[in-house]
C-alpha positions in Angstrom: -17.0 22.3 8.5 -16.4 23.0 4.8 -13.3 22.0 3.0 -12.3 25.4 1.3 -9.6 25.9 -1.3 -8.8 29.6 -0.6 -7.1 31.5 -3.4 -5.1 34.5 -1.8 -1.8 34.8 -3.7 -0.5 37.8 -1.9 -1.4 36.9 1.6 1.2 37.7 4.2 1.0 38.2 7.8 4.0 40.4 7.7 2.5 42.6 4.8 0.2 45.5 4.8 -3.1 46.4 3.0 -4.2 43.8 0.8 -1.8 41.3 1.9 -2.5 41.4 5.6 -6.2 41.5 4.8 -6.2 38.5 2.8 -4.1 36.6 5.6 -6.2 37.8 8.4 -9.4 36.7 6.7 -7.8 33.5 5.7 -6.7 32.7 9.3 -10.2 33.6 10.7 -11.9 31.0 8.2 -9.1 28.3 9.1 -10.3 28.3 12.6 -14.1 27.4 11.4 -13.2 25.2 8.5 -10.6 22.9 6.8 -8.9 25.7 4.7 -6.2 25.0 1.8 -4.5 28.3 1.3 -3.1 29.0 -2.2 -0.3 31.5 -2.0 2.7 32.9 -4.1 5.9 31.5 -3.1 7.3 34.8 -2.0 4.9 34.8 0.9 5.3 31.1 1.9 8.0 31.6 4.7 6.0 34.4 6.5 2.7 32.1 6.2 4.3 29.1 7.5 6.3 30.8 10.4 2.7 32.1 11.6 1.8 28.4 12.2 -1.9 29.0 11.7 -4.5 26.4 11.5 -4.5 26.0 7.7 -5.3 22.4 6.7 -2.6 22.8 4.0 -0.7 25.3 2.0 -0.4 25.2 -1.7 2.4 27.3 -2.9 2.5 28.7 -6.7 5.9 29.7 -8.2 6.3 31.7 -11.8 10.0 32.0 -11.9 10.3 33.8 -15.1 7.3 35.8 -14.7 8.1 36.7 -11.2 11.4 38.3 -12.6 9.7 40.2 -15.2 7.1 41.5 -12.6 9.8 42.4 -10.0 11.7 44.3 -12.7 8.8 46.3 -13.9 7.4 47.1 -10.4 11.0 48.5 -9.5 11.8 50.4 -12.7 8.7 51.3 -14.3 6.2 51.6 -11.6 8.9 53.0 -9.1 7.8 50.8 -6.2 4.4 52.5 -6.2 1.7 50.1 -5.1 -0.9 52.8 -5.4 -0.6 53.2 -8.9 -3.6 52.4 -10.9 -1.6 51.4 -13.9 -0.1 48.7 -11.7 -3.6 47.2 -11.4 -4.0 46.9 -15.1 -0.6 45.7 -15.5 -1.1 42.9 -12.9 -4.0 41.5 -15.0 -1.7 39.0 -17.1 0.1 38.0 -13.8 -3.1 37.1 -12.1 -4.5 35.0 -14.9 -0.9 33.3 -15.0 -1.1 32.6 -11.2 -4.6 31.0 -11.3 -3.6 28.9 -14.5 -0.9 27.4 -12.5 -3.0 27.0 -9.2 -5.5 25.2 -11.4 -3.1 22.7 -12.8 -1.7 22.2 -9.3 -5.0 21.6 -7.7 -7.4 20.1 -10.5 -6.9 16.7 -9.7 -7.9 17.1 -6.3 -10.7 19.1 -7.1 -12.2 16.8 -9.4 -11.6 13.9 -6.9 -13.7 15.6 -4.5 -11.3 16.8 -2.0 -12.9 20.2 -1.7 -16.5 21.6 -1.2 -16.0 25.1 -2.6 -13.4 27.6 -3.9 -13.1 31.0 -2.5 -11.0 33.7 -4.2 -10.2 36.4 -1.7 -7.3 38.0 -3.3 -6.8 40.3 -5.2 -9.6 42.5 -3.9 -9.9 44.5 -7.1 -13.1 43.7 -9.0 -11.3 44.3 -12.3 -8.9 41.4 -12.0 -10.7 38.1 -13.2 -10.5 34.5 -12.1 -10.2 31.8 -14.6 -11.3 29.2 -11.9 -14.8 30.6 -12.4 -14.8 29.4 -15.9 -13.0 26.3 -15.2 -15.5 25.5 -12.5 -18.6 26.6 -14.6 -20.1 23.2 -14.9 -18.8 21.7 -11.5 -18.0 19.7 -9.5 -17.9 22.5 -6.7 -19.1 26.2 -6.9 -16.7 29.0 -7.3 -17.3 32.2 -4.6 -15.5 35.4 -5.1 -15.2 38.4 -2.6 -15.2 40.5 -0.7 -14.2 42.5 -3.9 -14.0 46.3 -4.0 -13.4 49.0 -6.6 -15.3 51.1 -9.2 -15.4 54.0 -6.8 -15.9 57.2 -9.0 -13.8 60.2 -8.8 -15.7 63.1 -6.9 -15.8 66.4 -8.9 -14.9 69.7 -7.5 -12.0 68.5 -5.3 -8.4 69.5 -6.1 -7.2 66.5 -4.2 -8.9 64.0 -6.7 -7.9 65.8 -9.7 -4.3 65.9 -8.5 -4.0 62.1 -8.0 -6.4 60.9 -10.8 -4.6 59.0 -13.5 -5.5 58.7 -17.2 -6.0 54.9 -16.9 -9.1 55.6 -14.6 -10.9 56.3 -17.9 -10.5 53.0 -19.3 -11.8 50.9 -16.3 -14.6 49.7 -18.0 -12.9 48.0 -20.5 -12.0 45.2 -18.3 -15.3 43.5 -19.1 -13.9 42.9 -22.8 -10.8 41.1 -21.6 -10.4 37.3 -21.4 -12.4 36.0 -18.3 -13.8 39.5 -17.5 -17.4 38.4 -17.8 -17.1 34.8 -17.0 -15.8 35.5 -13.5 -19.0 36.9 -12.4 -21.4 35.1 -14.7 -20.2 31.7 -13.6 -19.5 32.5 -9.9 -21.9 31.0 -7.5 -21.8 33.8 -5.1 -20.3 37.2 -5.3 -19.4 39.0 -2.1 -19.3 43.0 -2.4 -17.2 44.8 0.3 -18.7 48.4 -0.5 -22.1 49.6 -1.6 -20.4 51.2 -4.9 -19.3 47.6 -6.0 -22.5 46.2 -4.9 -24.3 48.7 -7.4 -21.8 47.9 -10.0 -22.6 44.2 -9.9 -26.6 44.6 -9.1 -27.3 42.5 -12.5 -26.4 39.4 -10.0 -28.6 40.5 -7.4 -29.8 37.0 -6.8 -26.4 35.9 -5.9 -25.0 38.9 -4.6 -24.2 39.8 -1.0 -23.1 42.8 0.8 -20.4 42.4 3.6 -19.4 46.1 4.5 -15.6 46.4 4.2 -13.0 43.8 3.0 -11.2 44.8 6.4 -11.6 43.6 10.0 -9.9 43.8 13.3 -8.3 41.2 15.6 -10.3 42.0 18.8 -7.3 40.7 21.3 -5.2 43.4 20.0 -7.4 46.0 21.3 -8.2 47.5 24.7 -11.1 46.7 26.9 -14.2 48.8 26.4 -13.7 50.2 29.8 -11.5 52.9 28.4 -12.6 56.3 29.1 -11.8 59.9 28.0 -9.1 61.7 29.6 -10.4 64.7 31.6 -8.5 67.3 29.5 -9.6 70.6 27.9 -7.8 69.9 24.8 -9.1 67.5 22.0 -6.6 65.0 20.9 -7.1 64.8 17.1 -5.3 62.2 14.8 -4.9 61.2 11.4 -3.5 57.9 10.0 -2.5 57.1 6.4 -0.6 58.0 3.4 0.1 61.7 2.9 -1.1 61.8 -0.8 -3.7 64.3 -2.2 -6.7 61.9 -2.1 -6.4 61.5 1.8 -7.4 65.2 2.0 -5.2 65.9 4.9 -5.4 69.7 4.0 -9.1 69.8 4.6 -8.7 67.9 8.1 -6.0 70.7 9.1 -8.3 73.5 7.7 -11.2 72.2 9.6 -9.4 72.0 13.0 -7.4 75.3 12.5 -9.7 77.3 14.9 -9.6 74.8 17.6 -5.8 74.4 17.1 -4.9 78.3 17.2 -7.1 78.6 20.4 -5.1 76.0 22.0 -8.2 73.7 22.4 -6.8 70.9 20.5 -3.6 69.2 19.1 -3.2 67.2 15.9 -0.9 64.3 15.2 -0.7 63.3 11.6 0.9 59.7 11.5 2.0 58.8 7.9 4.3 60.0 5.3 4.2 60.6 1.4 4.6 63.4 -1.3 2.3 65.8 0.4 4.2 66.1 3.7 6.1 69.2 2.8 3.1 70.9 1.5 1.0 70.1 4.7 3.8 71.3 7.0 3.9 74.5 4.9 0.2 74.8 5.4 0.4 74.6 9.3 2.7 77.5 9.0 0.4 79.4 7.1 -2.5 78.7 9.4 -0.4 79.3 12.4 -0.9 75.9 14.0 2.5 74.3 13.4 3.2 74.4 17.1 0.2 72.0 17.9 0.6 69.8 14.9 3.3 67.0 14.9 4.5 64.8 11.8 5.9 61.7 13.3 6.1 59.9 10.0 5.4 56.2 9.4 5.2 54.2 12.8 5.1 50.5 13.8 1.5 49.0 13.8 1.7 48.7 17.6 2.5 52.4 18.1 -0.2 53.5 15.8 -2.7 51.6 17.8 -1.2 53.0 20.9 -1.6 56.7 19.5 -5.1 55.9 18.4 -5.8 54.8 21.8 -4.6 58.3 23.1 -6.7 60.0 20.7 -10.2 61.5 21.1 -11.0 61.9 17.4 -9.9 60.5 14.0 -10.2 63.0 11.3 -10.1 61.4 8.1 -11.9 63.1 5.2 -10.4 61.2 2.4 -12.3 62.0 -0.6 -11.7 58.4 -2.3 -11.3 55.5 0.1 -12.3 52.0 -0.7 -11.8 50.1 2.5 -10.9 52.4 5.2 -9.2 49.9 7.6 -8.0 52.7 9.7 -11.4 53.6 10.6 -12.1 50.0 11.8 -9.1 50.4 14.1 -10.0 54.0 15.2 -13.4 52.6 16.3 -11.6 49.6 18.2 -9.5 52.0 20.0 -12.0 54.4 21.1 -11.3 57.3 18.5 -14.4 58.7 17.4 -14.2 59.1 13.6 -15.1 62.0 11.3 -15.3 60.6 7.6 -16.4 61.6 4.2 -19.6 60.1 3.4 -18.3 58.2 0.4 -16.7 54.8 -0.3 -15.7 52.4 2.4 -15.7 54.6 5.6 -19.3 56.0 4.6 -20.6 52.3 4.6 -19.1 51.7 8.1 -19.7 54.8 10.1 -23.1 55.7 11.3 -24.6 58.3 13.5 -24.3 56.4 16.7 -20.5 56.0 16.5 -19.2 59.0 14.7 -19.7 61.6 11.8 -20.1 61.4 8.2 -19.6 64.5 6.0 -21.0 64.9 2.5 -18.5 65.5 -0.2 -20.0 68.8 -1.4 -17.2 71.1 -1.9 -13.9 71.8 -0.2 -15.1 75.0 1.7 -18.4 73.0 3.0 -16.4 70.0 4.1 -14.0 72.3 6.0 -16.9 74.1 7.7 -18.6 71.0 8.7 -15.5 69.4 10.3 -14.9 72.7 12.1 -18.5 72.6 13.4 -18.4 69.0 14.5 -15.0 69.4 16.3 -16.5 72.6 18.0 -19.5 70.7 19.2 -17.4 67.7 20.4 -14.9 70.1 22.3 -17.9 71.6 24.0 -19.5 68.3 24.9 -17.5 65.6 26.5 -20.4 63.6 27.4 -21.3 63.3 23.7 -17.7 62.2 22.8 -17.6 59.5 25.4 -20.9 58.2 24.7 -19.9 58.0 20.8 -16.5 56.3 22.0 -18.0 53.5 24.0 -20.7 52.6 21.2 -18.0 52.8 18.7 -15.6 50.3 20.7 -18.6 47.9 21.1 -19.7 47.9 17.7 -16.1 47.3 16.3 -15.8 44.3 18.7 -19.0 42.7 18.1 -19.6 43.5 14.4 -16.1 44.2 12.6 -13.8 41.8 13.7 -12.4 39.0 11.6 -14.3 36.3 13.5 -17.6 37.9 12.9 -16.7 38.4 9.1 -15.6 34.7 8.8 -19.0 33.8 10.2 -20.8 35.9 7.7 -18.8 34.6 4.9 -19.5 30.8 6.2 -23.2 31.5 5.8 -22.6 32.4 2.1 -20.1 29.5 1.3 -22.7 27.1 2.8 -25.3 28.4 0.7 -23.1 28.4 -2.3 -22.3 24.6 -1.7 -25.8 23.8 -0.9 -25.2 23.1 2.7 -27.5 25.8 4.2 -30.1 28.4 3.5 -29.4 31.6 1.7 -28.1 34.3 4.2 -30.6 37.2 4.9 -28.1 39.9 4.4 -29.6 43.2 3.3 -28.6 45.4 0.5 -26.4 48.5 1.6 -27.8 52.0 2.1 -31.0 51.4 4.1 -33.0 53.8 6.3 -30.7 55.7 8.5 -33.8 57.3 10.0 -34.3 54.1 12.0 -31.0 54.5 13.6 -31.7 58.3 14.3 -35.1 57.2 15.8 -33.2 55.2 18.5 -34.0 51.6 17.5 -30.6 50.3 18.4 -31.6 48.8 21.8 -28.7 47.2 23.2 -28.5 48.5 27.0 -25.0 49.7 26.3 -26.2 51.8 23.6 -28.7 53.7 25.5 -28.7 57.6 25.1 -28.0 59.9 27.8 -29.2 62.4 25.4 -30.8 62.7 22.0 -28.1 62.2 19.4 -30.4 62.9 16.6 -30.5 66.7 17.5 -26.8 66.8 17.1 -25.8 64.3 14.5 -28.7 65.2 12.2 -26.9 68.7 11.5 -23.8 67.0 10.0 -25.2 63.4 8.8 -28.7 63.7 7.8 -27.7 62.4 4.5 -26.0 59.2 6.0 -28.1 56.4 4.6 -25.9 53.1 5.3 -25.9 52.5 9.0 -28.7 50.0 9.3 -27.4 47.8 6.8 -24.1 48.0 8.2 -25.4 46.8 11.6 -27.8 44.1 10.2 -25.0 42.7 8.1 -22.8 42.3 11.1 -25.6 40.9 13.3 -27.5 43.9 15.2 -31.1 44.8 14.5 -31.9 48.1 13.4 
């Protein structure tokens, strides 16, 4: 058991996105180790109410800076969490939080109360950590991650051009800011949550580890793998996420249009955002408005229920870092169709779903249409992918499994164990297509390679995703 000082300022079990990710990961680690969780005071009540097995909770308060941040977030950024400018703005507040956290915990660190410091949040790789510099000469190691970010904007897609912000062009300047370089130079280990982030920090390969996705799933929230597809002529399609340009919901609708018009499918678009009116108008122009529903934002439990009733998650987001919705879809038995780019491209492999290369809009639409047509005509394939995806999610994508992998890295950094043998991302999808996934529940009733190679031959990350999570490839 390690004594971990865990930095995750925005952790909140009642939150979404990064806040919930940070808390869930911290909670899983606390079941294995003595974790002291360092959080912002705004999240204290929610964290304590959850009564997780944390050894202690260290609360950091920055009254004056918090008021400034709250005012700017409301009046300048208009409560837009997705703004890239907000990430840059948070740089100074990130430094202030860690400086205060260092002052509150320094005496205990020097007294030997902890074995390692792990910074889980923020997830963004451009937000540095002064702790790495403060601990450059010991007495304990500093580990950062899983971190994500640095995903380039794809060319040839209006969806990306419509949402890209000017500040994206300045991203690389973070290395010139205080602590920008020392964070990774002084870290004992760096955990990358995506293949793109791994590539960005390849200079530190000797202490760099790939753990696919910063997300995870709580296995107890999901149904048993005994679920089978309903005997129904219609495909139940679903999309879950913000209705913003880069999610490319328009590509999903256009790809499914032929099946929808023929009465062979229905489509539920869960979420809301500035693109909703445009998407509703698109359904009318495509003649599919009667079989496409827009329920808006739903409670998490209801979202899971709807995914559990769906056959296919159509999620062609052209720029997605983590893709937590893909984790949940797999766990609930919805077969994913995703873009072969970013987080979803690192997680999905041909034994559990489909990856569509980001060539151009028309080609993506054509490939989605072909995949859906094939699944509609082959319910056996759909059921096979469903069962394999559910098992993969429970055994490989759970928070418990992720905590075990991170434990191996922390033990190595603290000189308590050997260096984990975690492969680099994007290795040999051909092995998967050759059928070397040997678990009995993954045996094929028909060769998937004949089908999946049409759409996903360019997939090249599935083996590393499986090996990282404990399955051999």
